[in-house]
N, C-alpha and C positions, 0 to 999 in steps of 0.2 A: 504494500500500499504505499502513495505517495505522500512527502509532507504536506500535513495541510489537510488530508482526505476527511478525516475526522471533523473539522470546522466546516469545511465543502460539504457535508453530509448533511451535518446540523441545518446550516443554511438552505438544504436541498428540501430537509425534512419542514421546516418552520414557512421556508416560500412556498412549494409547491403542495406541501402536503395536504390541504384543503381541494383543491384544484386534482389533486390525483385520484382524490376519493370521489370527488364529482365523479370524472372520468369513468372511474371503474364502477360506480354504482350504476351509472347510467348504462354499460354495459351487461353488467349482471342483474340487475334489479334485486339485488339483495345486499343487505348491509354487512353481514358476518362475512360475506364471499368476498363484498368490495374492500372490507379489513383486509382479511387474509393475504388478498391481491395486492394491494398496496404495501404491506408489511413485507410479502417477499420481494416487492419489486425493490424498495428498499435495501433490502438485503443483497439482492442478486447486483445491486450498485457498488455497493462495499465489497463485495466480494472480489467485483470485476473492475475495480477502480483504474488499475492498471493497463484497462482495454479503452479507456474514456480518452478521446481524444479534443485535447482544450480549446481545438481552433474551431469544433462546435459548439453551440449552445447546451449546456448539461441539461436543461429542463426538455432537448428535444429527445437526447439519448435516453432519460428516463422516461419520457412517455414512450419511448418504442418499445423498452423491456417492458414496461406495463402493459403494454399492446400485445407483445409475442406472450407473455404471462397468462392473458385472457384468452387468446386464441389455442393455444395448448391446452388450456383446461377445456374448453371447450368441446375440443377435438377429444377428451378423453370422456367429457360427461356431459353427451350430447342431449340430453334431457333429464330432468330430476322429474323425482315422483311428487305429485301431488294430492291433495284430497279435497274432495269437495265439501262444502260446508252444508250442501244437502243431502250428502251421504251417511247412510244410516250406520249408528255405530255398532249394533250387531243384525247385519243383515240378515240372520237365519230367524231371527226372531221379528213375528208379528209384531206391527206399529214400535217398531225399534226407534227410540230418538235421534235424530240426526245431530252431527258436529255441533252445527249453529247453536243447537237447544243446550250444549254440554259451556258452550264459551259465558264466561263472566261479562257480565252487563260493562257496555262501554261506560267511562264517563262522559259527563255531560260536556266538561271543557275541551276535551278532546270530538267529542261530535260536531263540534260548534265549528273548530280548526278545521276537522274534514270538509264541511259545508266550505268555508272561505277557498277551502283548497282545491275544489270541484275542478275548475278549471284546468289549474296545472296538472292534476293527473288525467284528465283528457288529451294535453300534449303529452306527458309520460306514455300514457298505454299509446298514443299513437308513434312514439318514440319506439316503443319495445314493439312493435308491429315492421320496423323497419330492418333489413339484414344488417349484421354488426359495422358491412363496409360504409353504408350509408347510416347509421344512427353513429358511426365513431367520427366523421367527417361532418356530421351535425354537430356534435358534440364540442370536437377540438374548435370548431370555429364558432359556431354563433354561443355557445356557453361558456366557452373557456379562451376565447377571442384569440387564439392562435392567426397567425398570418400564412398563407396558402405554404408559401417556402418552410414553415414550421411543421406543418401537417403532412407535406411530402417526406421529409424526412421523416419522421415518425410512424407513417403509413408504408414509408417503403415503396412511395409509387411515385410517376412523374405530376408536376406540376398541374398539366393538362388533364390530367386522370383527376387528380384533387378536386379540379373547377366541375367536370362533367358529373363526378357522383355528387356532389355539393347539388348542382343544380339540379338533379335528377331526384336527390332527398330531399330538396324543399318543396317539388313538384308534388312527389308522392307523399309527404307529409300534408301538405296542402289538400290535396285529394281525399285521403283521411279524414280530416279535422273539419271539411264542408260534407261529409257523409256520403263523398262521390263512389268509394270504396266500401263493398258491404262490412258491418262491424261483424269483428271476431271471426272473418275470413283472410285469406292470405291476399295481398295487392297482385301478385302475380306467382305464377310456379316458380319454385326454386329448386335448382338441384344444389350437390355437394358444395360446400364454401361460399353460398352465395350465389352462384350464378345464374342467369335467368336462361330459362330452357327455350 
């Protein structure tokens, strides 16, 4: 490890930790997975500090590592198990209570906050429906405020690809939000790794 690496690491965590978590959360939509992803990215930066090229922005290198970790995890775990709130707890029993019946009542303050965040949730839900390459370019550009050149480096693709993905992502997101795309349905058939058929 180079001299000054711990201080640079502290600065990296302090300066980019929140943005890294937001980016990871937009990719995973899970708080714990996002925390694990960001922690692993910081650990990788520390372990591979000698591979960092100081002529390149540290932020871009870090976000590229974060992105690669997400893609690796996504390949390993393509789908997570989920449980419907309407699912019976004991399906073999007649009139079995459903999962939602067993959940504790939400606090009133939380309900009020959820109502205020309804619009934000619609946008998050629409973002979730985008393939990762569209979602990641939108998050990096429109939420994290990165420049096209930085996004190009983080995503390992040409600037022209960044621009076309961003344009397509915004167009598809707009259609989803306008209701032009059927709720809960894919906006176009997808093949492996997000390629259009």
